[in-house]
C-alpha positions in Angstrom: 23.7 -15.8 -4.8 20.9 -14.4 -7.0 18.5 -17.2 -5.9 18.1 -16.0 -2.4 17.5 -12.4 -3.5 14.8 -13.4 -5.9 13.2 -15.6 -3.3 12.9 -12.7 -0.9 11.4 -10.5 -3.6 8.9 -13.2 -4.6 7.6 -13.6 -1.1 6.9 -10.0 -0.4 6.0 -9.1 -4.0 3.4 -11.8 -4.3 0.5 -10.0 -2.6 1.7 -6.7 -1.3 3.9 -5.2 -4.0 2.8 -6.8 -7.2 -1.0 -6.7 -6.6 -1.0 -3.2 -5.3 1.9 -1.6 -7.0 0.2 -1.2 -10.3 -2.7 0.6 -8.6 -0.4 2.5 -6.2 -1.2 6.0 -7.6 -5.0 5.2 -7.7 -4.9 4.1 -4.0 -3.0 7.2 -3.0 -5.3 9.4 -5.0 -8.3 7.8 -3.2 -6.6 8.4 0.1 -6.1 12.1 -0.7 -9.7 12.4 -1.8 -11.0 10.8 1.4 -8.8 13.2 3.5 -10.5 16.2 1.8 -13.9 14.7 2.5 -13.0 14.2 6.1 -11.6 17.7 6.5 -14.5 19.5 4.8 -17.3 17.7 6.6 -18.4 19.1 9.9 -21.3 16.9 10.8 -20.3 13.4 9.5 -21.8 10.6 11.6 -19.3 8.7 13.8 -20.0 5.4 12.0 -19.1 7.0 8.6 -16.0 8.6 10.1 -14.8 5.2 11.3 -15.2 3.6 7.9 -13.6 6.6 6.2 -10.6 6.7 8.5 -10.1 2.9 7.9 -10.3 3.4 4.1 -7.6 6.1 4.4 -5.4 3.8 6.5 -5.7 1.0 3.9 -5.1 3.4 0.9 -2.2 5.4 2.3 1.2 4.4 1.0 3.3 6.2 3.6 3.7 4.4 7.0 3.7 7.8 8.7 0.3 8.5 7.2 -0.9 5.1 8.3 0.1 5.8 11.9 -1.5 9.2 12.0 -4.9 8.0 10.7 -4.7 4.7 12.6 -4.3 6.7 15.9 -7.4 8.8 14.9 -9.3 5.6 14.1 -8.3 4.1 17.5 -9.4 7.2 19.5 -12.8 7.4 17.7 -13.4 3.6 18.0 -12.6 3.7 21.8 -15.0 6.7 22.2 -17.8 4.8 20.4 -16.8 1.4 21.9 -16.6 -0.1 18.4 -14.6 -3.3 19.1 -14.1 -4.3 15.4 -12.5 -0.9 14.5 -10.4 -1.0 17.7 -8.9 -4.3 16.5 -8.4 -2.9 13.0 -6.6 0.1 14.3 -4.1 -2.0 16.3 -3.8 -4.3 13.3 -3.0 -1.3 11.0 -0.4 0.2 13.5 1.6 -3.1 13.6 2.7 -3.1 9.9 3.2 0.7 10.0 5.6 0.5 12.9 7.4 -2.5 11.2 7.9 -0.4 8.0 9.6 2.4 10.0 11.8 -0.2 11.9 10.2 -0.3 15.3 9.6 -4.0 15.7 8.9 -3.8 19.5 5.9 -1.5 19.0 4.8 -3.5 15.9 4.6 -6.7 17.9 2.9 -5.0 20.8 0.0 -3.7 18.7 -0.3 -6.9 16.8 -0.5 -9.1 19.9 -3.2 -6.7 21.3 -5.3 -7.1 18.1 -4.9 -10.9 18.0 -6.1 -11.2 21.7 -9.1 -8.9 21.2 -10.1 -10.6 17.9 -10.0 -14.0 19.6 -12.1 -12.8 22.6 -14.7 -11.2 20.4 -15.0 -13.8 17.7 -13.4 -11.9 14.8 -11.4 -14.9 13.7 -10.5 -13.6 10.3 -8.8 -10.6 12.0 -7.1 -12.9 14.5 -5.6 -14.9 11.6 -4.5 -11.6 9.9 -2.8 -10.5 13.2 -0.9 -13.8 13.4 0.2 -13.4 9.8 1.5 -9.9 10.5 3.2 -11.1 13.7 4.9 -13.8 11.5 6.0 -11.0 9.0 7.4 -8.9 11.8 9.6 -11.9 12.9 10.6 -12.5 9.3 11.7 -8.8 9.0 14.1 -9.6 11.9 15.1 -12.9 10.1 13.6 -14.9 13.0 12.1 -17.6 10.8 11.4 -20.1 13.6 9.2 -17.9 15.6 7.6 -16.7 12.4 6.7 -20.3 11.5 4.8 -20.8 14.8 2.4 -17.9 14.2 2.0 -18.8 10.5 0.8 -22.2 11.5 -1.5 -20.7 14.1 -3.0 -18.5 11.4 -3.5 -21.5 9.0 -5.2 -23.5 11.8 -7.8 -20.7 12.2 -8.3 -20.2 8.5 -8.9 -23.9 7.9 -11.2 -24.2 10.9 -13.4 -21.3 9.6 -13.0 -22.0 5.9 -11.5 -18.6 5.0 -10.3 -20.0 1.6 -8.9 -16.8 0.0 -6.8 -15.9 3.0 -5.7 -19.5 3.5 -4.1 -19.7 0.1 -2.0 -16.6 0.7 -0.9 -17.9 4.2 0.0 -21.3 2.7 2.2 -19.4 0.1 3.9 -17.3 2.8 4.4 -20.3 5.2 5.9 -22.3 2.3 8.5 -19.5 1.9 9.1 -19.7 5.7 9.9 -23.4 5.5 12.1 -22.7 2.4 14.1 -20.1 4.4 14.6 -22.7 7.2 15.9 -25.2 4.6 12.9 -27.6 5.2 12.3 -28.0 1.5 9.9 -30.9 1.6 7.5 -29.1 4.0 7.7 -26.0 1.7 6.8 -28.1 -1.3 3.8 -29.7 0.4 2.3 -26.3 1.2 2.9 -25.0 -2.3 1.2 -28.1 -3.7 -1.8 -27.5 -1.3 -2.0 -23.8 -2.2 -2.1 -24.2 -6.0 -5.5 -25.9 -6.3 -7.0 -23.3 -3.9 -5.8 -20.5 -6.2 -7.4 -22.4 -9.1 -10.6 -22.6 -7.2 -10.7 -18.9 -6.3 -9.4 -18.0 -9.8 -6.6 -15.8 -8.4 -4.2 -16.4 -11.2 -1.5 -14.1 -9.8 -1.4 -16.2 -6.7 -1.1 -19.4 -8.7 1.8 -17.8 -10.7 3.8 -16.8 -7.7 3.1 -20.2 -6.0 4.6 -22.0 -9.1 7.5 -19.5 -9.3 8.3 -20.0 -5.6 8.0 -23.7 -6.0 10.7 -23.5 -8.7 13.1 -22.2 -6.1 12.6 -25.3 -4.1 13.3 -27.6 -7.1 16.3 -25.5 -7.9 17.7 -25.9 -4.4 17.0 -29.6 -4.5 19.0 -29.8 -7.8 16.1 -30.6 -10.0 16.9 -27.9 -12.7 14.6 -29.3 -15.4 11.5 -29.0 -13.1 12.6 -25.6 -12.0 12.9 -24.5 -15.6 9.4 -25.9 -16.4 7.8 -24.1 -13.4 9.5 -20.8 -14.2 8.3 -20.9 -17.8 4.8 -21.7 -16.6 4.8 -18.8 -14.1 5.9 -16.4 -16.8 3.1 -17.7 -19.1 0.5 -17.0 -16.4 1.8 -13.5 -15.6 2.0 -12.4 -19.2 -1.7 -11.8 -19.8 -1.9 -10.0 -16.4 0.8 -7.5 -17.5 2.8 -8.1 -14.4 6.2 -7.1 -15.7 7.8 -7.0 -12.2 7.2 -10.7 -11.6 8.1 -11.6 -15.2 11.4 -9.7 -14.8 12.3 -11.6 -11.7 11.4 -15.0 -13.2 13.3 -14.3 -16.4 16.3 -13.3 -14.3 15.9 -16.6 -12.3 15.7 -18.5 -15.6 19.0 -16.9 -16.6 20.7 -18.4 -13.5 19.0 -21.8 -14.0 20.3 -22.0 -17.6 23.7 -20.9 -16.4 23.7 -24.0 -14.1 22.6 -26.1 -17.1 25.6 -24.7 -19.1 23.1 -23.4 -21.7 24.6 -19.9 -22.1 22.5 -18.9 -25.1 19.2 -19.4 -23.3 20.7 -17.8 -20.1 21.7 -14.7 -22.0 18.3 -14.4 -23.8 16.2 -14.6 -20.6 18.5 -12.3 -18.6 18.4 -9.6 -21.4 14.6 -9.8 -21.3 14.7 -9.3 -17.5 17.1 -6.3 -18.0 14.7 -4.7 -20.6 11.7 -5.1 -18.3 13.7 -3.7 -15.3 14.6 -0.7 -17.4 11.0 -0.1 -18.3 10.0 -0.1 -14.7 13.2 1.6 -13.4 14.0 -1.2 -11.1 17.6 -0.5 -10.3 18.2 -3.6 -8.1 17.0 -5.9 -10.9 19.0 -4.0 -13.5 22.1 -4.4 -11.2 21.6 -8.1 -10.8 20.9 -8.7 -14.5 23.9 -6.8 -15.6 26.1 -8.7 -13.2 24.8 -12.1 -14.5 25.3 -11.0 -18.1 28.8 -9.9 -17.4 29.5 -13.4 -16.0 27.8 -15.2 -18.9 29.8 -13.3 -21.6 33.0 -13.9 -19.7 32.3 -17.6 -19.8 31.7 -17.3 -23.6 35.1 -15.4 -23.8 33.4 -12.3 -25.3 35.3 -10.0 -23.0 34.4 -6.7 -24.5 30.7 -7.3 -24.0 31.3 -8.7 -20.6 33.2 -5.5 -19.7 30.3 -3.3 -20.9 27.8 -5.2 -18.6 30.3 -5.1 -15.7 30.5 -1.3 -16.2 26.6 -1.1 -16.1 26.6 -3.3 -13.0 29.0 -0.9 -11.2 26.9 2.1 -12.3 23.6 0.6 -11.0 25.3 -0.4 -7.8 26.6 3.1 -7.2 23.2 4.6 -8.1 21.5 2.4 -5.5 23.9 3.4 -2.8 23.4 7.1 -3.7 19.6 6.5 -3.6 19.9 5.2 0.0 21.6 8.5 1.0 18.8 10.5 -0.8 16.2 8.5 1.1 17.7 9.5 4.4 17.3 13.2 3.4 13.7 12.4 2.2 12.9 10.9 5.7 13.8 14.2 7.3 11.3 16.0 4.9 8.7 13.4 5.6 8.9 14.1 9.4 8.1 17.7 8.6 5.2 16.8 6.4 3.8 14.5 9.0 3.8 17.4 11.5 1.8 19.5 9.1 -0.7 16.7 8.6 -1.1 16.3 12.3 -2.0 20.0 12.5 -4.6 19.5 9.8 -6.1 16.7 11.8 -6.2 19.0 14.9 -8.1 21.6 13.0 -10.6 19.0 11.9 -11.1 17.8 15.4 -11.7 21.3 16.7 -14.4 21.9 14.2 -16.1 18.6 15.0 -15.9 19.2 18.7 -17.5 22.6 18.4 -20.5 21.1 16.5 -20.8 18.3 19.1 -20.6 20.7 22.0 -24.0 22.3 21.2 -25.5 18.8 20.8 -24.0 17.7 24.1 -25.4 20.6 26.0 -29.0 19.8 24.9 -28.5 16.2 25.7 -27.1 17.0 29.2 -30.2 19.0 30.0 -32.5 16.2 29.0 -30.3 13.5 30.7 -30.2 15.4 34.0 -34.0 15.0 34.4 -33.7 11.3 33.6 -30.8 10.7 36.0 -32.9 11.4 39.1 -35.4 8.8 38.1 -32.8 6.2 37.3 -30.6 6.9 40.4 -32.5 4.7 42.9 -33.1 2.0 40.4 -29.4 1.9 39.7 -28.6 1.5 43.4 -30.7 -1.6 43.7 -29.2 -3.0 40.5 -25.6 -2.3 41.7 -26.2 -4.1 44.9 -27.5 -7.1 43.0 -24.4 -7.1 40.7 -22.1 -6.9 43.7 -23.7 -10.0 45.2 -23.3 -11.8 41.8 -19.7 -10.7 41.5 -18.9 -11.9 45.1 -20.5 -15.3 44.4 -18.6 -15.6 41.1 -15.3 -14.7 42.9 -16.0 -17.4 45.5 -16.7 -20.0 42.9 -13.5 -19.1 41.0 -11.4 -19.5 44.2 -12.9 -23.0 44.7 -12.1 -23.9 41.0 -8.6 -22.7 41.5 -8.1 -24.9 44.5 -9.5 -27.9 42.6 -7.2 -27.2 39.6 -4.2 -26.9 41.9 -5.0 -30.3 43.5 -5.5 -31.8 40.0 -2.1 -30.4 38.9 -0.4 -32.0 41.9 -2.1 -35.3 41.2 -0.9 -35.3 37.5 2.7 -34.4 38.5 2.7 -37.1 41.2 1.4 -39.6 38.6 4.2 -38.7 36.1 6.9 -38.8 38.8 5.4 -42.1 40.2 5.6 -43.7 36.7 9.3 -42.7 36.4 10.1 -44.0 39.8 8.3 -47.3 39.1 10.0 -47.7 35.7 13.5 -47.2 37.3 12.6 -49.6 40.1 11.5 -52.3 37.6 14.7 -51.7 35.5 16.9 -52.1 38.5 15.0 -55.2 39.7 15.3 -56.8 36.2 19.0 -56.0 36.0 20.1 -56.8 39.5 18.0 -59.8 40.4 17.2 -61.6 37.2 20.4 -60.6 35.5 22.4 -62.0 38.4 20.2 -65.1 38.6 20.8 -65.9 34.9 24.5 -65.3 35.3 24.6 -67.9 38.1 22.7 -70.3 35.9 25.2 -69.9 33.1 28.1 -70.5 35.5 26.5 -73.7 36.7 26.0 -74.8 33.1 29.7 -74.2 32.4 30.5 -76.5 35.2 28.6 -79.5 33.8 30.6 -82.5 32.6 28.9 -83.2 29.3 29.3 -79.8 27.5 29.1 -81.5 24.1 25.4 -82.4 24.4 23.0 -80.7 22.0 20.7 -79.9 24.9 23.6 -78.1 26.7 24.2 -75.9 23.6 20.5 -75.1 23.3 20.2 -74.1 27.0 23.3 -72.0 26.8 21.9 -70.1 23.8 18.6 -69.5 25.5 20.3 -68.2 28.7 22.4 -65.8 26.6 19.3 -64.6 24.7 17.5 -64.1 28.1 20.4 -62.0 29.4 20.3 -59.8 26.3 16.5 -59.4 26.4 16.6 -58.4 30.1 19.4 -55.8 29.4 17.3 -54.3 26.6 14.1 -54.2 28.6 15.9 -52.7 31.6 17.5 -50.0 29.3 14.2 -49.2 27.7 12.4 -48.9 31.0 15.2 -46.6 32.4 15.2 -44.3 29.3 14.3 -40.7 30.0 15.7 -37.8 31.8 18.4 -38.4 34.5 18.9 -35.6 37.0 22.4 -34.9 35.6 21.4 -35.5 31.9 18.8 -32.8 30.8 15.8 -32.5 28.4 17.6 -31.8 25.1 20.2 -34.7 25.4 17.4 -37.0 26.5 15.3 -36.1 23.4 18.3 -36.5 21.2 18.9 -40.0 22.6 15.3 -40.9 22.1 15.4 -39.7 18.4 18.7 -41.6 17.9 17.0 -44.8 18.9 14.2 -44.1 16.5 16.5 -43.6 13.5 18.3 -46.9 14.2 15.5 -48.7 12.5 16.0 -46.8 9.3 12.3 -46.5 8.6 11.7 -43.0 9.9 13.8 -39.8 9.2 13.6 -37.4 12.2 14.5 -33.7 12.3 14.9 -32.4 15.9 15.3 -28.6 16.2 15.7 -27.3 19.8 15.6 -23.5 20.3 15.7 -23.1 24.1 18.4 -20.3 24.1 20.3 -20.0 27.3 17.5 -21.1 29.6 17.0 -24.4 31.5 13.7 -25.6 32.9 13.2 -27.2 36.3 13.3 -31.0 36.4 9.5 -31.4 36.8 8.8 -29.4 33.6 11.6 -31.2 31.7 10.1 -34.7 32.6 6.6 -33.5 31.6 7.8 -32.2 28.3 9.8 -35.4 27.6 6.7 -37.5 28.3 4.5 -35.4 26.0 7.0 -35.6 23.1 7.4 -39.4 23.8 3.7 -39.9 23.6 3.3 -37.9 20.4 6.1 -39.8 18.7 4.5 -43.1 19.9 1.2 -42.1 18.2 3.1 -41.4 15.0 4.8 -44.8 15.1 1.5 -46.6 15.8 -0.9 -44.8 13.4 0.7 -42.3 11.0 2.6 -44.6 8.6 5.0 -41.7 8.2 8.5 -41.6 6.7 9.5 -38.2 7.9 9.0 -36.5 11.3 9.9 -33.0 12.5 10.1 -32.1 16.2 10.6 -28.4 17.1 11.1 -27.3 20.8 11.1 -23.5 21.2 11.2 -21.3 24.3 9.6 -17.8 23.9 11.1 -15.6 26.5 8.6 -12.7 25.9 5.6 -14.9 26.4 7.1 -17.2 29.1 6.0 -20.3 27.2 7.5 -23.4 25.6 6.1 -24.4 22.2 6.2 -28.1 21.1 5.6 -28.5 17.3 5.5 -32.1 15.9 4.8 -32.6 12.2 4.7 -35.8 10.2 4.0 -36.6 6.5 1.7 -39.6 7.3 -1.8 -40.4 6.4 -3.5 -38.0 8.8 -6.6 -38.8 10.9 -10.2 -37.7 11.6 -10.1 -35.7 14.8 -13.6 -36.6 15.9 -13.0 -40.3 15.5 -9.7 -40.2 17.4 -11.3 -38.2 20.3 -14.0 -40.9 20.7 -11.5 -43.8 20.7 -8.6 -42.3 22.7 -8.2 -43.5 26.3 -5.6 -44.2 29.0 -2.4 -42.3 28.5 -3.5 -41.4 24.9 -4.7 -38.2 23.5 -7.4 -37.5 26.2 -4.9 -37.8 29.0 -2.4 -35.8 27.0 -5.0 -33.0 26.6 -5.8 -33.1 30.3 -2.1 -32.8 31.2 -1.6 -29.8 28.9 -4.9 -28.0 29.9 -4.1 -28.5 33.6 -1.0 -26.3 33.1 -3.2 -23.7 31.4 -1.6 -24.8 28.1 -3.1 -25.1 24.7 -3.0 -28.0 22.2 -4.0 -27.9 18.6 -4.3 -30.7 16.0 -4.2 -30.1 12.2 -4.4 -33.2 10.0 -5.1 -33.8 6.3 -4.0 -36.4 3.8 -2.0 -33.9 1.7 0.0 -32.4 4.5 0.2 -35.1 7.2 -0.4 -34.2 10.9 0.8 -31.2 12.9 0.4 -31.0 16.7 1.1 -27.5 18.2 1.3 -27.3 22.0 1.9 -24.1 24.0 2.9 -24.6 27.7 3.3 -21.6 30.1 6.5 -21.9 32.0 7.2 -19.7 35.0 10.3 -21.3 36.5 13.4 -21.0 34.3 17.1 -20.6 35.0 19.6 -18.7 32.9 22.7 -20.8 32.3 24.9 -17.8 33.4 23.2 -18.0 36.8 24.2 -21.7 37.3 
């Protein structure tokens, strides 16, 4: 279907291809100029070398070039202990490895950059790293894991008011929801992104937000709104001269008008898309437009014209397949060129090392005289640091012991609550249920069964039996030893939906792994508490619960999102008590977990919890 192909193009084109493609030759020219400067300069300061190498990495269009110069940037940054450039080097290597198809190395470098950025307070770089991690998962079509990191990036950008970057992440996350079929969530993010693009005056971002939003309306069957948004997006792109985006939107309009049975408008817009694709030599768009025109003229029974476009479609299709073969040959040549560039870099390094050698010799002679003076001073300082380190280690051991005791107390509390609930349920059912049954038998044995009082008492006894059964069942709801976490949560959600007031989406992604019973009970109680808060305070009509196990990170992610009225986090933190949010936070943090809240009136409330899990069992081992 053409819709899906256009959607994919819009997502990646919005801020990587479209914004930079028009200046591609300028960027590559700049990269080549900077390389010459770097090669010709023998005494460039390290600080200037770092910034120059990073500019080359950003401007280079070849992923192989990015890797070569990112490695040089990383080596120089490590030598000079420049943390920001170390983070940027890893952040640059991640997308480069992704472009050449090595997702494992891509994620490895991106996780390193995210961790270092968080530890050193470079939160904008941390958000970029999470966004690139999400893109790496998307390239592997793992949209669920991608969504988790997109939402983490959005939390950081909102917390630190990085408005420009936030609007782009909202657009990308909206596409992620669209790919998962969660159209309402995608629409909410597009609605939130559009006014931010207006505020920052980034018209191309607004155009692609409106164009992507049209896809959602199309998929929801609202063809008139999809038509309106596509025309508006084209109107915004026209003064910007973005023919790539306009070609895609005209092609999209052709398909929308086809669904509306308006063949004349469909042909007009698809032909415009074909002409623009010809001018830009976009073979894939020419192929798709030719195929759509062939179908349209066939429906109009103009078979000769339909055959001409069908012939064009086949020609473009064959050309694309031949281009793929040519690209494989080009990759072989690229490897050769990369080896030549590596040799150029080696020559540059040798020249720089020779200059530095003379400087180092002079410094060594001066430093040697200073070392003797500092030697004894350093001994005393080292001894003091050792004492401090030993004291710190001792305190950490004590804290670990206290945390272990606190974890045991929390687990005992949860288990005790479950045992007490089951005991109360059994007591209600066995004792009071039997007692009421005996009362009813004695009532049935009375002589005057026609008395109004007899009918009233019988009705009240039946109602009491029903109420006790319901209370007993409610108290005993949860995770039986032979039942399991996922079925228990499904039963909980089924009871929620019986009211008809709340629509719930439950998406478990636990793979082939099963948690131990203690963790399952804890996770069930956490989800139960979060749902309870939504029912009490959110005034929501839709609720989404996602449960995901990340094998690589050994953690379970709980993601709960509602479309309610939101809340003020500071106010809630002051008022929460008992088994509310404060106790929930303590339970999560005691397991070295992480809990994040994101709430606003436009998007509702999202709670994101990461729980490290060490004990799991593969189902094949059972």
